[in-house]
C-alpha positions as CSV (number, residue, x, y, z in Angstrom):
1,M,167.6,197.0,-6.4
2,S,168.5,200.5,-5.4
3,D,167.3,201.2,-1.8
4,A,165.6,204.3,-3.2
5,R,162.9,201.9,-4.4
6,W,162.6,200.0,-1.2
7,L,160.0,202.3,0.4
8,P,157.6,202.4,-2.6
9,Q,157.9,198.6,-3.0
10,F,157.2,198.1,0.7
11,L,154.2,200.4,0.6
12,E,152.8,198.7,-2.5
13,A,153.2,195.3,-0.7
14,I,151.3,196.6,2.4
15,R,148.6,198.0,0.1
16,A,148.2,194.7,-1.9
17,E,148.6,192.2,0.9
18,R,146.6,193.9,3.7
19,D,144.3,196.2,1.6
20,A,145.7,199.0,3.7
21,A,143.8,202.3,3.8
22,T,145.3,205.4,2.2
23,N,145.8,207.0,5.7
24,T,147.6,203.9,6.9
25,L,150.0,203.9,4.0
26,A,150.6,207.7,4.5
27,A,151.5,207.0,8.1
28,Y,154.0,204.3,7.2
29,A,155.6,206.6,4.6
30,R,155.9,209.5,7.1
31,D,157.5,207.3,9.7
32,L,160.0,205.7,7.4
33,R,160.9,208.9,5.7
34,D,161.6,210.5,9.1
35,F,163.9,207.6,9.8
36,A,165.6,208.1,6.4
37,D,166.1,211.8,7.2
38,F,167.8,210.8,10.5
39,L,170.1,208.4,8.7
40,A,171.2,210.8,6.0
41,P,173.6,210.7,4.3
42,R,173.6,207.0,5.1
43,T,170.8,204.9,3.6
44,Y,168.3,202.1,4.5
45,A,170.7,199.6,2.9
46,V,173.6,200.2,5.3
47,A,171.7,201.1,8.6
48,A,172.5,198.8,11.5
49,R,170.7,198.0,14.7
50,A,172.7,200.7,16.5
51,D,171.3,203.3,14.0
52,I,167.7,202.3,14.9
53,E,168.5,202.4,18.6
54,A,170.0,205.9,18.1
55,Y,166.9,207.0,16.2
56,L,164.7,205.9,19.1
57,V,166.8,207.9,21.5
58,D,166.5,210.9,19.2
59,L,162.7,210.5,19.2
60,A,162.7,210.5,23.0
61,D,164.9,213.6,23.0
62,R,162.5,215.3,20.7
63,G,159.7,214.7,23.2
64,M,157.9,212.1,21.1
65,A,155.2,210.2,23.1
66,E,155.7,206.5,23.9
67,A,152.9,205.6,21.5
68,T,154.6,207.5,18.6
69,R,157.9,205.9,19.3
70,A,156.4,202.4,19.5
71,R,154.6,203.0,16.2
72,R,157.7,204.2,14.4
73,L,159.7,201.2,15.6
74,S,156.9,198.9,14.4
75,A,157.1,200.5,11.0
76,I,160.9,200.1,10.9
77,R,160.8,196.5,12.0
78,Q,158.2,195.6,9.4
79,F,160.2,197.4,6.7
80,Y,163.4,195.6,7.4
81,R,161.6,192.3,7.8
82,F,160.2,192.8,4.3
83,A,163.7,193.8,3.0
84,F,165.2,190.7,4.5
85,L,162.5,188.4,3.0
86,E,162.9,190.0,-0.4
87,G,166.6,189.4,-0.3
88,W,167.5,193.1,-0.4
89,R,169.5,192.7,2.9
90,A,171.3,189.7,4.3
91,D,170.2,190.6,7.8
92,D,167.3,192.1,9.7
93,P,168.6,194.9,11.9
94,G,165.3,195.6,13.6
95,G,164.3,192.0,14.3
96,L,165.3,191.8,18.0
97,L,164.6,195.4,19.0
98,K,161.9,196.1,21.6
99,G,160.4,199.6,22.0
100,P,158.4,201.3,24.7
101,R,155.2,199.6,25.5
102,K,152.2,201.5,24.3
103,A,150.1,202.7,27.1
104,R,146.6,201.5,27.2
105,T,144.3,204.5,27.4
106,L,140.6,204.6,27.9
107,P,138.6,206.0,25.0
108,A,136.9,209.4,25.4
109,T,133.2,209.0,25.4
110,L,129.9,210.9,25.9
111,T,126.9,210.6,28.0
112,E,123.5,209.9,26.3
113,A,122.5,213.4,27.2
114,D,125.6,214.8,25.5
115,V,124.8,212.9,22.4
116,D,121.2,214.2,22.4
117,R,122.6,217.8,22.6
118,L,124.8,217.1,19.5
119,L,122.0,215.6,17.6
120,T,119.7,218.5,18.4
121,A,122.5,221.0,17.4
122,A,122.9,219.1,14.0
123,E,119.2,219.9,13.1
124,A,120.0,223.6,13.1
125,Y,123.5,223.4,11.6
126,G,123.8,224.9,8.1
127,R,122.8,227.8,6.0
128,T,120.2,225.9,3.9
129,E,117.6,223.2,4.6
130,G,119.7,220.8,2.6
131,E,122.8,221.4,4.7
132,R,120.8,220.9,7.9
133,L,119.3,217.7,6.6
134,R,122.8,216.4,5.6
135,T,124.3,217.2,9.0
136,T,121.4,215.6,10.8
137,C,121.8,212.5,8.6
138,L,125.5,212.3,9.2
139,M,125.2,212.5,13.0
140,Q,122.3,210.1,13.2
141,L,124.1,207.5,11.1
142,L,127.3,207.9,13.0
143,Y,125.7,207.4,16.4
144,A,123.3,204.6,15.2
145,T,126.0,202.5,13.5
146,G,129.4,203.4,15.1
147,L,131.0,203.7,11.7
148,R,134.5,205.0,11.3
149,V,134.4,208.4,9.8
150,T,136.1,207.3,6.6
151,E,133.4,204.6,6.2
152,L,130.6,207.1,6.8
153,V,131.7,209.8,4.3
154,A,132.5,207.2,1.6
155,L,129.1,205.6,1.7
156,P,127.6,205.2,-1.8
157,A,124.0,206.2,-2.2
158,T,123.1,202.7,-3.5
159,A,124.0,201.3,-0.1
160,V,121.0,203.0,1.6
161,R,118.3,202.9,-1.1
162,G,114.9,201.4,-0.2
163,D,114.7,202.3,3.5
164,P,116.9,199.4,4.7
165,R,117.0,198.2,8.2
166,M,120.6,197.2,7.8
167,I,123.4,198.4,5.6
168,L,126.5,196.6,4.3
169,I,129.9,198.2,5.2
170,R,133.3,197.4,3.8
171,G,135.8,198.3,6.5
172,K,139.5,197.9,7.3
173,G,141.2,195.0,5.5
174,G,138.3,194.6,3.2
175,R,136.2,193.0,5.9
176,E,132.5,193.4,5.4
177,R,129.9,193.7,8.1
178,M,126.2,194.5,8.5
179,V,125.1,197.3,10.8
180,P,121.5,198.1,11.8
181,L,119.9,201.5,11.4
182,S,117.8,203.0,14.2
183,G,114.4,204.5,13.6
184,P,115.7,208.1,13.9
185,A,118.6,207.3,11.6
186,R,116.3,205.9,8.9
187,T,114.0,209.0,9.2
188,A,117.0,211.3,8.8
189,L,118.4,209.3,5.9
190,A,115.1,209.4,4.0
191,A,114.8,213.1,4.4
192,W,118.4,213.6,3.3
193,L,118.0,211.3,0.3
194,H,115.0,213.2,-0.9
195,A,116.9,216.5,-0.7
196,R,120.1,215.0,-2.2
197,D,118.3,213.4,-5.1
198,G,116.5,216.7,-5.9
199,A,119.8,218.5,-6.0
200,E,121.3,215.8,-8.2
201,D,118.3,216.1,-10.6
202,T,118.9,219.8,-10.9
203,A,122.6,219.4,-11.5
204,A,121.9,216.7,-14.2
205,R,119.5,219.2,-16.0
206,E,122.5,221.6,-16.1
207,G,124.6,219.0,-17.7
208,K,126.6,218.0,-14.6
209,P,127.3,214.2,-13.9
210,R,125.4,212.5,-11.2
211,S,127.4,211.6,-8.1
212,P,127.5,208.0,-6.8
213,H,128.2,209.3,-3.2
214,L,125.6,209.6,-0.4
215,F,127.2,212.9,0.6
216,P,128.4,214.4,-2.7
217,T,130.3,217.7,-3.0
218,R,131.7,219.5,-6.0
219,G,135.2,219.4,-4.6
220,R,138.2,217.3,-5.7
221,L,137.1,214.2,-3.9
222,G,133.5,214.4,-5.2
223,R,132.2,213.7,-1.7
224,L,132.4,215.1,1.8
225,S,135.9,214.8,3.2
226,R,136.7,213.4,6.6
227,E,138.5,216.6,7.5
228,R,135.4,218.7,6.7
229,F,133.2,216.4,8.8
230,Y,135.7,216.5,11.6
231,L,135.4,220.3,11.7
232,T,131.6,220.0,11.6
233,V,131.6,217.8,14.7
234,K,133.9,220.3,16.5
235,E,131.5,223.2,15.6
236,L,128.5,221.2,16.8
237,A,130.2,220.5,20.1
238,A,130.9,224.2,20.6
239,S,127.3,225.2,19.8
240,S,126.1,222.5,22.2
241,G,128.1,223.8,25.1
242,L,130.5,220.8,25.1
243,N,134.3,220.9,24.9
244,P,135.3,220.8,21.2
245,A,138.8,219.6,22.1
246,A,137.4,216.4,23.6
247,I,135.0,215.5,20.8
248,S,135.5,214.2,17.3
249,P,133.7,211.8,15.0
250,H,135.6,208.9,16.7
251,T,134.1,210.0,20.1
252,L,130.6,209.2,18.7
253,R,131.9,205.8,17.7
254,H,133.1,205.2,21.3
255,A,129.7,206.5,22.6
256,F,127.9,204.0,20.3
257,A,129.9,201.1,21.8
258,T,129.8,202.3,25.4
259,H,126.1,202.9,25.4
260,L,125.4,199.5,23.8
261,L,127.5,197.8,26.5
262,A,125.9,199.9,29.2
263,N,122.4,198.7,28.1
264,G,123.4,195.0,28.2
265,A,124.7,194.3,24.6
266,D,127.0,191.3,24.2
267,L,130.7,192.2,23.7
268,R,130.9,189.9,20.6
269,V,128.0,191.7,19.0
270,I,129.7,195.1,19.6
271,Q,132.9,193.7,18.1
272,T,131.0,192.7,15.0
273,L,129.2,196.0,14.7
274,L,132.5,198.0,15.1
275,G,134.4,195.8,12.7
276,H,137.2,195.0,15.2
277,A,139.4,192.1,14.0
278,S,140.1,191.2,17.7
279,I,137.8,191.0,20.7
280,A,140.7,192.5,22.7
281,T,140.2,195.8,21.0
282,T,136.6,195.8,22.0
283,E,137.2,194.8,25.6
284,I,138.6,198.3,26.4
285,Y,135.0,199.5,26.6
286,T,134.4,197.4,29.6
287,H,136.8,199.7,31.5
288,V,134.7,202.8,31.0
289,L,131.6,201.4,32.7
290,D,130.6,202.6,36.2
291,S,129.8,200.6,39.3
292,R,126.2,200.3,38.2
293,L,127.2,198.3,35.2
294,K,129.6,196.2,37.1
295,A,126.6,195.1,39.1
296,L,124.8,194.4,35.9
297,V,127.6,192.0,34.8
298,L,127.4,190.2,38.2
299,E,123.7,189.7,37.7
300,R,123.9,188.4,34.1
301,H,127.1,186.4,34.3
302,P,126.6,182.6,34.4
303,L,128.5,182.6,37.7
304,A,126.3,185.3,39.1
305,E,124.9,183.1,41.9
306,S,128.5,182.4,43.0
307,A,129.2,186.1,43.0
308,V,126.4,187.1,45.3
309,G,127.9,189.0,48.2
310,L,131.2,189.4,46.5
311,D,132.7,192.8,45.8
312,A,132.3,193.7,42.1
313,D,136.0,194.5,41.8
314,R,137.2,191.2,43.3
315,P,137.6,188.1,41.1
316,V,135.4,185.0,41.7
317,T,137.6,182.1,42.8
318,A,136.7,178.4,42.6
């Protein structure tokens, strides 16, 4: 097979085997095409380990962050592992390479007061009553469920009919999970559904097809895009007196998890609600808690009696 077909075949395998999201596939494609540009006029088929090492040095010279370099090396290693297994190459030039360790960073989050300011701002955001109801619904759902922004904007209307207490979400890798709705989220959802259905009825009378999406638009996607909602959150932050540069839809997801943990929720429950495949991903939220919550852990842990009188930052020893 010509190595011009290697990348499309690899991406198709990633999509089929892992049910990878469109954004994930696009990231793989960007990273591997950048590597191909570096190799030119040489190709994937003849690249050696030294070429990959030279590419990593070039990335560092370009000022790329360690996380970016680590991600690109991961993409290259997976790509050549796939090429080796498919018999396209007799060797795996990336197999033994180790890149920069990705730094573990704490997620940005918000206080409960900050979230209240954003939710209040959402009620006044929009030129029409319908736009204000939609924005309020989006923000209430986001904070109540901790959904990823792609999961939120892609919700079908059928998923929330009948005033449900919980809704079924299909997340990364096709994994399904149930997430509960708070009282304010259900109220905002009911108000938006009423307005949405009225607008859909009007459009149907004009001969336009009904939309299956909870947040429909007349654009190419047929629904609200993640980019448009991202900008909405930035604008809400600015109108709330918060720093827009530090706030995005994902920040609300972090706030959801952090506030649950702060109020005594079990880490495994939070893992399930967020749709994390590994508990290690969820554990990072324990690092954003203050000393008050460290005391809470000591009080509720099975070894709490043994921990009495010990410093919260010092491990309990047998």
